[in-house]
PAGU-449788 format. One record per atom (N, C-alpha, C): residue in one letter; atom name; x negated, y, z. Coordinates in steps of 0.05 Angstrom, whole numbers, plus 32768, in hexadecimal, padded with zeros to 4 digits. Example, Ala and Ser with C-alpha at 12.3 -4.5 7.8 and 13.67 -1.06 7.14 Angstrom:
2
  rest  atom     u     v     w
     a     N  7EF8  7F8E  809C
     a    CA  7F0A  7FA6  809C
     a     C  7EF8  7FBE  809C
     s     N  7EFF  7FD3  808E
     s    CA  7EEF  7FEB  808F
     s     C  7EFE  8001  809D
END
This chain:
276
  rest  atom     u     v     w
     m     N  8263  81D7  84C8
     m    CA  8280  81D5  84BF
     m     C  8289  81B8  84BD
     e     N  8276  81A5  84BB
     e    CA  827F  8189  84B7
     e     C  828E  817F  84CF
     l     N  828A  818C  84E6
     l    CA  8298  8183  84FE
     l     C  82B6  818A  84FE
     i     N  82BE  819D  84ED
     i    CA  82DA  81A5  84ED
     i     C  82E7  81A5  84D1
     r     N  82D7  81A3  84BC
     r    CA  82E2  81A6  84A1
     r     C  82F8  8191  849B
     m     N  82F1  8178  849C
     m    CA  8305  8163  8497
     m     C  8317  815E  84AF
     p     N  830D  8161  84C8
     p    CA  831F  815F  84DF
     p     C  8336  8172  84DE
     v     N  8332  818B  84D4
     v    CA  8348  819E  84D2
     v     C  835E  8193  84C0
     f     N  8356  818B  84A8
     f    CA  836A  817F  8495
     f     C  8379  8168  84A2
     t     N  836A  8156  84AF
     t    CA  8375  813E  84BA
     t     C  8387  8143  84D2
     i     N  837F  8155  84E3
     i    CA  8390  815C  84FA
     i     C  83AA  8168  84F1
     l     N  83A9  817A  84DD
     l    CA  83C1  8186  84D2
     l     C  83D3  8171  84C5
     s     N  83C7  815D  84B7
     s    CA  83D6  8148  84AC
     s     C  83E4  8138  84C1
     g     N  83D6  8132  84D7
     g    CA  83E2  8124  84EE
     g     C  83F8  8133  84FB
     y     N  83F4  814D  84FD
     y    CA  8408  815F  8509
     y     C  8422  815F  84F9
     l     N  841F  8161  84DF
     l    CA  8436  8160  84CD
     l     C  8444  8145  84CE
     y     N  8434  8130  84CF
     y    CA  8440  8115  84D2
     y     C  844F  8113  84EC
     g     N  8444  811F  8501
     g    CA  8451  811E  851B
     g     C  846C  812B  851C
     m     N  8472  813D  8509
     m    CA  848C  8149  8508
     m     C  84A2  8135  8501
     r     N  849A  8120  84F2
     r    CA  84AD  810C  84EA
     r     C  849F  80F1  84E8
     r     N  849B  80E5  84FF
     r    CA  848D  80CB  8501
     r     C  849F  80B5  84F5
     v     N  8493  80A2  84E8
     v    CA  84A2  808F  84D9
     v     C  84AE  807A  84EB
     s     N  84C6  8070  84E4
     s    CA  84D4  805B  84F2
     s     C  84D5  8042  84E0
     a     N  84DD  802C  84EC
     a    CA  84DF  8013  84DC
     a     C  84F1  8016  84C4
     a     N  8508  8024  84C8
     a    CA  851B  8027  84B3
     a     C  8511  8038  849C
     e     N  84FD  804A  84A2
     e    CA  84F3  805C  848D
     e     C  84D8  8053  8482
     f     N  84CE  803D  848B
     f    CA  84B2  8036  8485
     f     C  84AD  8033  8467
     f     N  84BD  8024  8459
     f    CA  84B8  8020  843C
     f     C  84BB  8039  842C
     a     N  84CF  8049  8433
     a    CA  84D2  8063  8425
     a     C  84BA  8075  842B
     f     N  84B1  8074  8444
     f    CA  8499  8084  844B
     f     C  8480  807A  843C
     a     N  847C  8060  843A
     a    CA  8465  8055  842C
     a     C  8466  805D  840E
     g     N  847E  805D  8402
     g    CA  8480  8064  83E6
     g     C  8479  8081  83E2
     k     N  8482  8093  83F4
     k    CA  847B  80AF  83F2
     k     C  845D  80B4  83F4
     k     N  8450  80A6  8407
     k    CA  8434  80AA  840B
     k     C  8423  809F  83F3
     l     N  842C  8089  83E8
     l    CA  841F  807F  83D0
     l     C  8421  8092  83B9
     k     N  8439  809F  83B6
     k    CA  843D  80B2  83A1
     k     C  842C  80CB  83A6
     r     N  842C  80D4  83BF
     r    CA  841E  80ED  83C7
     r     C  8400  80EA  83C6
     l     N  83F5  80D3  83CE
     l    CA  83D8  80D0  83D0
     l     C  83CD  80BC  83BB
     g     N  83DB  80A6  83B7
     g    CA  83D0  8091  83A6
     g     C  83CF  8098  8389
     i     N  83E5  80A3  837E
     i    CA  83E6  80A9  8362
     i     C  83D2  80BF  835A
     p     N  83D0  80D6  8369
     p    CA  83BB  80E9  8362
     p     C  839F  80DE  8366
     l     N  839B  80CD  8379
     l    CA  8381  80C0  837D
     l     C  8378  80B2  8364
     i     N  838A  80A2  8359
     i    CA  8383  8093  8340
     i     C  8380  80A6  8329
     g     N  8394  80B8  8325
     g    CA  8393  80CA  830E
     g     C  837C  80DD  830E
     l     N  8376  80EA  8324
     l    CA  8360  80FE  8325
     l     C  8345  80F1  8325
     t     N  8343  80D9  8332
     t    CA  8329  80CB  8330
     t     C  8322  80C4  8314
     g     N  8335  80B9  8305
     g    CA  8330  80B3  82E9
     g     C  832A  80CB  82D8
     l     N  833A  80E1  82DD
     l    CA  8336  80F9  82CD
     l     C  831A  8105  82D3
     t     N  8312  8105  82EC
     t    CA  82F8  8110  82F4
     t     C  82E1  8100  82E7
     l     N  82E4  80E6  82E7
     l    CA  82CF  80D5  82DA
     l     C  82CD  80DB  82BC
     v     N  82E4  80DE  82AF
     v    CA  82E4  80E4  8292
     v     C  82D8  80FF  828C
     l     N  82E0  8114  829C
     l    CA  82D6  812F  8297
     l     C  82B8  8131  829D
     r     N  82AF  8123  82B1
     r    CA  8292  8124  82B7
     r     C  8281  8116  82A1
     n     N  828D  8102  8296
     n    CA  827F  80F5  827F
     n     C  827F  8107  8267
     w     N  8295  8116  8263
     w    CA  8297  8127  824B
     w     C  8285  8140  824F
     v     N  8286  814D  8267
     v    CA  8277  8166  826B
     v     C  825A  8161  8271
     y     N  8254  814E  8282
     y    CA  8239  814A  828C
     y     C  822B  8131  8281
     g     N  823A  8121  8274
     g    CA  822E  8108  8269
     g     C  8229  80F3  827E
     i     N  8237  80F4  8295
     i    CA  8234  80E1  82AB
     i     C  8244  80C8  82A5
     t     N  8237  80B1  82A5
     t    CA  8245  8097  829F
     t     C  8258  8091  82B6
     p     N  8271  808C  82B0
     p    CA  8285  8086  82C6
     p     C  827F  806C  82D4
     d     N  8281  806C  82EE
     d    CA  827F  8054  82FE
     d     C  829C  804F  8309
     w     N  82AC  8042  82F8
     w    CA  82C8  803F  82FE
     w     C  82CD  8030  8318
     s     N  82C0  8019  831C
     s    CA  82C5  8009  8334
     s     C  82BB  8018  834D
     g     N  82A4  8025  834B
     g    CA  829A  8033  8362
     g     C  82AC  804B  836A
     a     N  82B7  8058  8355
     a    CA  82C9  806F  835B
     a     C  82E3  8067  8367
     f     N  82EF  8051  835D
     f    CA  8309  8049  8367
     f     C  8309  8039  8380
     f     N  82F3  802A  8384
     f    CA  82F2  8018  839C
     f     C  82DD  8021  83B0
     g     N  82CE  8035  83AA
     g    CA  82BB  8040  83BD
     g     C  82C5  805B  83C8
     s     N  82B4  806E  83CC
     s    CA  82BB  8089  83D5
     s     C  82B1  809D  83C1
     y     N  82C3  80A7  83B0
     y    CA  82BB  80B8  839A
     y     C  82C3  80D5  839E
     e     N  82AE  80E6  839F
     e    CA  82B2  8103  83A2
     e     C  82C5  8109  83BA
     h     N  82D5  811E  83B8
     h    CA  82E7  8125  83CE
     h     C  8300  8114  83CF
     f     N  8303  8102  83BC
     f    CA  831B  80F0  83BB
     f     C  831A  80DB  83D1
     w     N  8302  80D8  83DE
     w    CA  8301  80C5  83F5
     w     C  8316  80CC  840A
     f     N  831D  80E6  840D
     f    CA  8330  80EE  8421
     f     C  834B  80E1  841C
     l     N  8353  80DF  8403
     l    CA  836D  80D3  83FC
     l     C  836D  80B6  8403
     q     N  8357  80A7  83FC
     q    CA  8354  808B  8404
     q     C  8356  8088  8422
     a     N  8347  8098  8431
     a    CA  8346  8095  844E
     a     C  8361  809C  845A
     l     N  836F  80B0  844F
     l    CA  8389  80B8  845A
     l     C  839E  80A3  8455
     l     N  839C  8095  843E
     l    CA  83AE  807F  843A
     l     C  83AB  806A  844F
     i     N  8392  8063  8456
     i    CA  838D  804E  846A
     i     C  8398  8058  8485
     v     N  8392  8072  848C
     v    CA  839C  807D  84A5
     v     C  83BA  807C  84A7
     f     N  83C8  8083  8492
     f    CA  83E5  8081  8492
     f     C  83EF  8065  8496
     v     N  83E2  8051  848A
     v    CA  83EA  8035  848F
     v     C  83E7  802E  84AC
     i     N  83D0  8035  84B8
     i    CA  83CC  802E  84D5
     i     C  83E0  803C  84E6
     v     N  83E3  8056  84E3
     v    CA  83F4  8066  84F5
     v     C  8412  805F  84F2
     s     N  841A  805A  84D9
     s    CA  8436  8053  84D5
     s     C  843D  8038  84E1
     f     N  842B  8025  84DF
     f    CA  8430  800B  84EB
     f     C  8432  800D  8509
     v     N  8420  801D  8515
     v    CA  8421  8020  8532
     v     C  843B  802E  853B
     d     N  8443  8042  852C
     d    CA  845C  8050  8533
     d     C  8475  803E  852F
     v     N  8475  802D  851A
     v    CA  848B  801C  8515
     v     C  848E  8007  852C
     f     N  8478  7FFC  8536
     f    CA  8479  7FE7  854A
     f     C  8476  7FF0  8566
     l     N  8469  8008  856B
     l    CA  8464  8010  8586
     l     C  846F  802C  858D
     l     N  846D  803E  857A
     l    CA  8475  805A  857E
     l     C  846C  8065  8599
     p     N  8451  8068  859C
     p    CA  8447  8071  85B6
     p     C  844F  808E  85BC
     g     N  8452  8094  85D6
     g    CA  8458  80AF  85DF
     g     C  843F  80C0  85E2
     v     N  8441  80D7  85EF
     v    CA  842B  80EA  85F1
     v     C  8413  80DD  85FE
     m     N  8417  80CF  8615
     m    CA  8400  80C2  8622
     m     C  83F4  80AB  8612
     g     N  8405  809C  8605
     g    CA  83FC  8087  85F5
     g     C  83EC  8091  85DD
     i     N  83F5  80A7  85D1
     i    CA  83E7  80B3  85BA
     i     C  83CC  80BD  85C3
     a     N  83CA  80C9  85DB
     a    CA  83B1  80D4  85E6
     a     C  839D  80BD  85E9
     l     N  83A6  80A6  85F5
     l    CA  8395  808F  85F8
     l     C  838C  8084  85DD
     w     N  839E  8085  85C9
     w    CA  8398  807C  85AE
     w     C  8382  808E  85A2
     v     N  8384  80A8  85A6
     v    CA  836F  80BA  859C
     v     C  8354  80B2  85A8
     i     N  8353  80AD  85C2
     i    CA  8339  80A6  85CF
     i     C  832F  808C  85C4
     a     N  8340  8078  85C1
     a    CA  8337  805E  85B7
     a     C  832D  8060  859A
     a     N  833C  8070  858A
     a    CA  8334  8073  856E
     a     C  8319  8082  856C
     a     N  8315  8096  857D
     a    CA  82FC  80A5  857D
     a     C  82E4  8093  8585
     i     N  82E8  8082  8598
     i    CA  82D3  8070  85A1
     i     C  82CC  805C  858A
     v     N  82E0  8051  857E
     v    CA  82DB  803F  8567
     v     C  82CD  804D  8550
     s     N  82D6  8066  854B
     s    CA  82CA  8076  8535
     s     C  82AC  807A  8539
     a     N  82A4  807E  8552
     a    CA  8288  8083  8558
     a     C  8276  806C  8551
     f     N  8281  8054  854E
     f    CA  8271  803C  8549
     f     C  8274  8031  852D
     v     N  8285  803E  851D
     v    CA  828A  8034  8501
     v     C  827C  8046  84ED
     p     N  826A  803C  84DC
     p    CA  825D  804D  84C8
     p     C  8271  805A  84B5
     v     N  826B  8073  84AE
     v    CA  827D  8082  849C
     v     C  8278  807B  847F
     h     N  827C  8062  8478
     h    CA  827B  8059  845C
     h     C  8289  803E  845B
     g     N  828A  8033  8443
     g    CA  8298  801A  843F
     g     C  82AA  801B  8427
     p     N  82B4  8004  841F
     p    CA  82C6  8004  8407
     p     C  82E0  8013  840D
     f     N  82E9  8021  83F8
     f    CA  8303  8030  83F9
     f     C  8304  8042  8411
     s     N  82ED  804D  8419
     s    CA  82EC  8061  842E
     s     C  82F7  8058  8449
     v     N  82F3  803E  844F
     v    CA  82FD  8033  8468
     v     C  82EE  8041  8480
     g     N  82D4  8044  847E
     g    CA  82C5  8052  8493
     g     C  82CF  806E  8498
     q     N  82D4  807C  8482
     q    CA  82DF  8098  8485
     q     C  82FA  8098  8491
     a     N  830A  8083  848C
     a    CA  8325  8082  8498
     a     C  8323  807E  84B6
     v     N  830F  806E  84BF
     v    CA  830B  806B  84DC
     v     C  8302  8085  84E8
     y     N  82F1  8094  84D9
     y    CA  82E8  80AE  84E3
     y     C  82FF  80C2  84E5
     l     N  8312  80C1  84D2
     l    CA  8328  80D5  84D3
     l     C  833E  80CD  84E6
     l     N  8341  80B3  84ED
     l    CA  8357  80AA  84FC
     l     C  835B  80B9  8517
     p     N  8346  80BD  8527
     p    CA  834B  80CB  8541
     p     C  8355  80E7  853D
     f     N  834D  80F5  8527
     f    CA  8356  8110  8522
     f     C  8374  8110  851A
     f     N  837C  80FD  8509
     f    CA  8398  80FB  8501
     f     C  83A9  80F6  8519
     i     N  83A1  80E3  852A
     i    CA  83B1  80DD  8542
     i     C  83B1  80F5  8555
     a     N  839B  8104  8556
     a    CA  839A  811C  8567
     a     C  83AF  8130  855C
     g     N  83B2  8132  8542
     g    CA  83C7  8143  8537
     g     C  83E2  813C  8540
     i     N  83E8  8121  8541
     i    CA  8402  8118  854B
     i     C  8405  8120  8568
     w     N  83EF  811C  8578
     w    CA  83F0  8123  8595
     w     C  83F5  8141  8598
     i     N  83E8  8152  8588
     i    CA  83EB  816F  858B
     i     C  8409  8176  8586
     h     N  8415  8169  8572
     h    CA  8432  816E  856E
     h     C  8443  8165  8584
     e     N  843F  814C  858D
     e    CA  8450  8140  85A1
     e     C  844C  814E  85BD
     s     N  8434  8156  85C3
     s    CA  842F  8162  85DD
     s     C  8436  8180  85DE
     k     N  843A  818C  85C6
     k    CA  8440  81A9  85C5
     k     C  8429  81BA  85D1
     i     N  8411  81B0  85D0
     i    CA  83FA  81BD  85DD
     i     C  83F4  81D9  85D3
     v     N  83F9  81DD  85B8
     v    CA  83F2  81F7  85AD
     v     C  8406  820C  85B6
     f     N  841C  8204  85C2
     f    CA  8430  8218  85CB
     f     C  842D  821E  85E9
     q     N  8418  8212  85F5
     q    CA  8412  8217  8612
     q     C  83F8  8226  8615
     r     N  83F7  823D  8608
     r    CA  83DE  824D  8607
     r     C  83D3  8254  8623
     e     N  83E5  825D  8634
     e    CA  83DB  8267  864E
     e     C  83CF  8250  865E
     r     N  83D9  8238  865A
     r    CA  83D0  8222  866B
     r     C  83B6  8215  8661
     w     N  83B4  8212  8646
     w    CA  839E  8201  863C
     w     C  838A  8210  862A
     a     N  8391  8227  8620
     a    CA  8380  8235  860C
     a     C  8363  8237  8615
     g     N  835F  8241  862D
     g    CA  8343  8245  8637
     g     C  8333  822C  8636
     l     N  833F  8215  863F
     l    CA  8331  81FC  863F
     l     C  8326  81F4  8624
     f     N  8338  81F6  8610
     f    CA  8330  81ED  85F5
     f     C  831B  8200  85E9
     v     N  831E  821A  85ED
     v    CA  830B  822D  85E3
     v     C  82F0  8229  85F0
     v     N  82EE  8227  860A
     v    CA  82D5  8223  8618
     v     C  82C8  8209  860F
     a     N  82D7  81F3  860D
     a    CA  82CC  81DA  8604
     a     C  82C1  81DC  85E8
     a     N  82D1  81E8  85D6
     a    CA  82C8  81EB  85BA
     a     C  82AE  81FC  85B8
     v     N  82AD  8212  85C7
     v    CA  8295  8223  85C6
     v     C  827D  8214  85D0
     l     N  827F  8207  85E7
     l    CA  8269  81F8  85F2
     l     C  825F  81E2  85DF
     l     N  8271  81D4  85D2
     l    CA  8269  81BF  85C0
     l     C  825B  81CB  85A7
     w     N  8265  81E2  859D
     w    CA  8259  81EE  8586
     w     C  823E  81FA  858D
     v     N  823B  8205  85A5
     v    CA  8220  820E  85AD
     v     C  820D  81F7  85AF
     a     N  8216  81E1  85BA
     a    CA  8205  81C9  85BB
     a     C  81FD  81BF  859F
     h     N  8210  81C0  858D
     h    CA  820A  81B7  8571
     h     C  81F7  81CB  8564
     a     N  81FB  81E5  8568
     a    CA  81E9  81F8  855C
     a     C  81CC  81F5  8567
     l     N  81CA  81F1  8581
     l    CA  81AF  81EC  858C
     l     C  81A3  81D3  8581
     g     N  81B3  81BF  857C
     g    CA  81A9  81A7  856F
     g     C  819F  81AB  8553
     v     N  81AE  81BB  8543
     v    CA  81A6  81C2  8528
     v     C  818C  81D2  8529
     w     N  8188  81E3  853D
     w    CA  816F  81F3  853F
     w     C  8158  81E3  854B
     g     N  815C  81C9  8551
     g    CA  8146  81B8  8559
     g     C  8141  81B4  8576
     y     N  8153  81BE  8587
     y    CA  8150  81BA  85A4
     y     C  8156  819E  85AD
     w     N  8169  8191  859F
     w    CA  8170  8175  85A3
     w     C  817F  816C  858A
     s     N  8189  8154  858A
     s    CA  8197  814A  8572
     s     C  81B2  8158  856F
     p     N  81B9  8161  8557
     p    CA  81D3  816D  8553
     p     C  81E9  8158  8557
     i     N  8202  8161  855B
     i    CA  8218  814F  855E
     i     C  821F  8143  8543
     e     N  8220  8128  8542
     e    CA  8228  811A  8529
     e     C  8246  811B  8526
     r     N  824F  811E  850D
     r    CA  826C  8122  8508
     r     C  827C  8109  8511
     n     N  8271  80F1  850E
     n    CA  8280  80D9  8515
     n     C  8279  80CE  8531
     s     N  826D  80DF  8541
     s    CA  8268  80D8  855D
     s     C  8280  80DF  856F
     l     N  8280  80D5  8587
     l    CA  8295  80DB  859A
     l     C  8296  80F9  859F
     l     N  827E  8106  85A3
     l    CA  827D  8122  85A7
     l     C  8287  8132  858F
     g     N  8280  8127  8577
     g    CA  8289  8134  855E
     g     C  82A8  8134  855C
     t     N  82B4  811E  8564
     t    CA  82D1  811D  8564
     t     C  82DD  8131  8578
     v     N  82D2  8131  8590
     v    CA  82DB  8144  85A5
     v     C  82D8  8161  859B
     a     N  82C1  8167  858F
     a    CA  82BD  8182  8585
     a     C  82D1  818A  856F
     g     N  82D7  8177  855D
     g    CA  82EA  817C  8548
     g     C  8306  8181  8553
     v     N  830E  8170  8565
     v    CA  8329  8172  8570
     v     C  832C  818C  8581
     m     N  8319  8192  8592
     m    CA  831A  81AA  85A3
     m     C  831A  81C3  8592
     t     N  8309  81C4  857D
     t    CA  8308  81DB  856C
     t     C  8322  81E0  855D
     c     N  832D  81CA  8552
     c    CA  8345  81CC  8543
     c     C  835D  81D6  8554
     i     N  835E  81CB  856D
     i    CA  8374  81D4  857F
     i     C  8370  81F2  8585
     a     N  8358  81FA  858B
     a    CA  8352  8217  8590
     a     C  835B  8228  8579
     l     N  8355  821F  8560
     l    CA  835C  822E  8548
     l     C  837A  822F  8545
     l     N  8388  8219  854B
     l    CA  83A5  8219  8548
     l     C  83B2  822D  855C
     i     N  83A5  822F  8574
     i    CA  83B0  8241  8588
     i     C  83AB  825E  8581
     f     N  8393  8264  8578
     f    CA  838A  8280  8576
     f     C  8389  828C  855A
     f     N  8387  827B  8546
     f    CA  8383  8286  852B
     f     C  839B  8295  8522
     p     N  8398  82AE  8519
     p    CA  83AF  82BF  8512
     p     C  83BB  82B6  84F7
     k     N  83D5  82BC  84F4
     k    CA  83E2  82B6  84DB
     k     C  83DA  82CB  84C6
     i     N  83CF  82C2  84AF
     i    CA  83C7  82D4  849A
     i     C  83D9  82CE  8482
     n     N  83E9  82E1  8479
     n    CA  83FD  82DB  8465
     n     C  83F1  82CF  844B
     f     N  83DA  82D9  8442
     f    CA  83CE  82CE  842A
     f     C  83C8  82B0  842D
     f     N  83BC  82A9  8443
     f    CA  83B6  828C  8447
     f     C  83CF  827C  844C
     h     N  83E3  8289  8458
     h    CA  83FD  827B  845D
     h     C  8409  8274  8442
     r     N  8409  8286  842F
     r    CA  8413  8280  8414
     r     C  8402  826C  8406
     l     N  83E8  826F  8409
     l    CA  83D6  825D  83FB
     l     C  83D8  8240  8406
     g     N  83E0  823F  841F
     g    CA  83E3  8224  842C
     g     C  83F7  8213  841E
     h     N  840A  821F  8411
     h    CA  841F  820F  8402
     h     C  8411  81FE  83ED
     y     N  83FA  8207  83E3
     y    CA  83EC  81F9  83CD
     y     C  83D3  81EA  83D8
     s     N  83D1  81E7  83F2
     s    CA  83B8  81DD  83FE
     s     C  83B1  81C1  83F3
     y     N  83C4  81B0  83F0
     y    CA  83BE  8194  83E6
     y     C  83B5  8196  83C9
     t     N  83C2  81A6  83B9
     t    CA  83BA  81A9  839D
     t     C  839E  81B5  839B
     i     N  8398  81C8  83AC
     i    CA  837D  81D4  83AD
     i     C  8369  81BF  83B3
     y     N  836F  81AE  83C7
     y    CA  835C  8199  83CE
     y     C  8357  8186  83B7
     l     N  836C  817F  83A9
     l    CA  8369  816C  8393
     l     C  8359  8178  837C
     w     N  835E  8191  8376
     w    CA  8354  819D  835D
     w     C  833E  81B2  8361
     h     N  8335  81B8  837A
     h    CA  8323  81CE  837E
     h     C  8308  81C9  836F
     a     N  82FF  81B0  836E
     a    CA  82E5  81AB  8362
     a     C  82E6  81B1  8344
     m     N  82FC  81A9  8337
     m    CA  82FE  81AE  831A
     m     C  8302  81CC  8315
     g     N  8312  81D9  8325
     g    CA  8315  81F6  8321
     g     C  82FC  8205  8325
     l     N  82ED  81FE  833A
     l    CA  82D3  820A  8340
     l     C  82BF  8206  8328
     a     N  82BD  81ED  831F
     a    CA  82AB  81E6  830A
     a     C  82B2  81F4  82F0
     a     N  82CC  81F5  82E9
     a    CA  82D4  8202  82D1
     a     C  82CE  8220  82D2
     a     N  82D3  822D  82E9
     a    CA  82CD  8249  82EC
     a     C  82AF  824F  82EA
     r     N  829F  823E  82F7
     r    CA  8282  8242  82F6
     r     C  8277  823E  82DA
     i     N  8280  8229  82CC
     i    CA  8276  8224  82B0
     i     C  827E  823B  829E
     t     N  8297  8245  82A1
     t    CA  82A0  825C  8291
     t     C  828F  8275  8296
     a     N  828A  827A  82B0
     a    CA  827A  8292  82B7
     a     C  825E  8291  82AB
     v     N  8252  827A  82AE
     v    CA  8237  8276  82A3
     v     C  8237  8278  8285
     a     N  824B  826C  8278
     a    CA  824D  826D  825B
     a     C  8250  828A  8251
     m     N  825D  829B  8261
     m    CA  8261  82B7  825A
     m     C  8249  82C8  8260
     g     N  8234  82BB  826A
     g    CA  821B  82CA  826F
     g     C  8218  82D7  828A
     v     N  822A  82D0  829D
     v    CA  8228  82DA  82B8
     v     C  8210  82CE  82C6
     e     N  81FE  82DE  82D0
     e    CA  81E6  82D4  82DD
     e     C  81E5  82DB  82FB
     n     N  81F4  82EF  8304
     n    CA  81F4  82F7  8320
     n     C  8201  82E0  8331
     l     N  81F1  82D5  8344
     l    CA  81FA  82BF  8354
     l     C  8213  82C5  8364
     f     N  8214  82DE  836E
     f    CA  822C  82E5  837E
     f     C  8245  82E5  836D
     v     N  8243  82EF  8355
     v    CA  825A  82F0  8343
     v     C  8262  82D3  833B
     v     N  824E  82C3  8335
     v    CA  8254  82A7  832E
     v     C  8262  8299  8345
     f     N  8258  829E  835E
     f    CA  8264  8292  8376
     f     C  8281  829C  8379
     a     N  8285  82B6  8376
     a    CA  82A0  82C1  837A
     a     C  82B4  82B6  8365
     v     N  82AA  82B4  834C
     v    CA  82BC  82AA  8337
     v     C  82C2  828C  833C
     s     N  82AD  827D  8344
     s    CA  82B1  8261  8349
     s     C  82C5  825C  8360
     a     N  82C1  826C  8376
     a    CA  82D3  8269  838D
     a     C  82F0  8270  8385
     a     N  82F3  8285  8375
     a    CA  830E  828C  836C
     a     C  831A  8276  835B
     g     N  8309  826A  8349
     g    CA  8313  8254  8339
     g     C  831B  823C  8349
     g     N  830B  8236  835E
     g    CA  8312  8220  836F
     g     C  832B  8223  8380
     l     N  8332  823C  8386
     l    CA  834A  8242  8396
     l     C  8362  8247  8384
     l     N  835F  8259  8371
     l    CA  8376  8262  8361
     l     C  837C  8250  8349
     g     N  8368  8243  833E
     g    CA  836C  8230  8328
     g     C  8381  821B  832F
     p     N  837D  820D  8346
     p    CA  8391  81F9  834E
     p     C  83AD  8204  8353
     v     N  83AE  821D  835D
     v    CA  83C8  8229  8362
     v     C  83D6  822D  8347
     l     N  83C8  8237  8334
     l    CA  83D3  823B  8319
     l     C  83DC  8221  830D
     l     N  83CC  820C  8310
     l    CA  83D3  81F2  8306
     l     C  83ED  81E8  8313
     h     N  83EF  81EC  832D
     h    CA  8406  81E3  833C
     h     C  841F  81F1  8331
     v     N  841E  820B  832E
     v    CA  8435  821A  8324
     v     C  843D  8211  8308
     l     N  842A  820A  82F8
     l    CA  842F  8202  82DC
     l     C  843C  81E7  82D9
     i     N  8434  81D4  82EB
     i    CA  843D  81B8  82E6
     i     C  844F  81AD  82FC
     a     N  8454  81BD  8311
     a    CA  8464  81B2  8328
     a     C  8480  81AB  831F
     q     N  848B  81B7  830A
     q    CA  84A6  81B1  8301
     q     C  84A7  819C  82EB
     r     N  8490  8190  82E6
     r    CA  848F  817B  82D1
     r     C  848C  8160  82DF
     p     N  84A1  814F  82DF
     p    CA  84A2  8138  82F0
     p     C  848A  8125  82EF
     v     N  8482  811D  82D7
     v    CA  846C  810A  82D4
     v     C  8451  8116  82DC
     l     N  844B  812E  82D2
     l    CA  8432  813B  82D7
     l     C  842F  8142  82F5
     s     N  8446  814B  8301
     s    CA  8444  8155  831C
     s     C  843D  813D  832F
     v     N  8448  8126  8329
     v    CA  8442  810E  833A
     v     C  8426  8105  8335
     a     N  841E  8103  831B
     a    CA  8404  80F8  8314
     a     C  83ED  810A  831D
     l     N  83F0  8124  831B
     l    CA  83DA  8136  8320
     l     C  83DC  8146  833A
     l     N  83F4  8147  8346
     l    CA  83F7  8156  835F
     l     C  8402  8145  8376
     g     N  840D  812E  836F
     g    CA  8419  811D  8384
     g     C  8433  8127  838E
     v     N  8441  8138  837F
     v    CA  845B  8144  8388
     v     C  8470  813D  8373
     s     N  8488  813A  837C
     s    CA  849F  8135  836B
     s     C  84AE  814F  8365
     k     N  84B9  8151  834D
     k    CA  84C9  8169  8346
     k     C  84E1  816A  8358
     k     N  84E5  8183  8363
     k    CA  84FD  8187  8375
     k     C  8513  8194  8366
END
């Protein structure tokens, strides 16, 4: 799953950005919105997580490592901030078309294959995510997902072949595909495009998607709270604990979103959204 888990999020982010690419006139407003959306929850939730882990588990907080390194799943917010800076600057000064974006994807994928996935403030992870984000822009601009008859078979066959190769590597026939390799990027992009073309619309997930960012921010806390509660109540069956934890990780953030989305200060600090 590591070949598509974060690429899916990132390609969708790029696709949504592609719907309204930033211009020079909008740059500063765009930057302010992204800092509010990503930067404020990054600071607030990182601090809250450190405090809660110290309180619940007795873990001594590493404040500098958490805020300037890559801490838990919040690394994605750091990396996405860097990606938005790079992409917005390119769009403001160059605004490449479909072919230019395609060449940009290839160049970013080649660079990503040679950059370690670590570094301060998740710089390495940003380089890893960049080709997927740009691919999302390309998918939107090229309208590829609406040309099923023409391209669907190519992407499905390519994705299947790459996943078979990866599976054989995991089983020891050769080395598995590394997530930050050139093949890993190709596998992620091909698989995500195939999913966008063929995956059916499911109403439950469609509704849940409205809260996807909140779920990403808060799923770890919701899962942990549900698991701790279940164990404290004497639940020993692993399947039940797993089911309760999964429900807490999904539905807990949704409940939190509903409760605080209309509270201006809390909604910005904890969800990255402004009251409408």
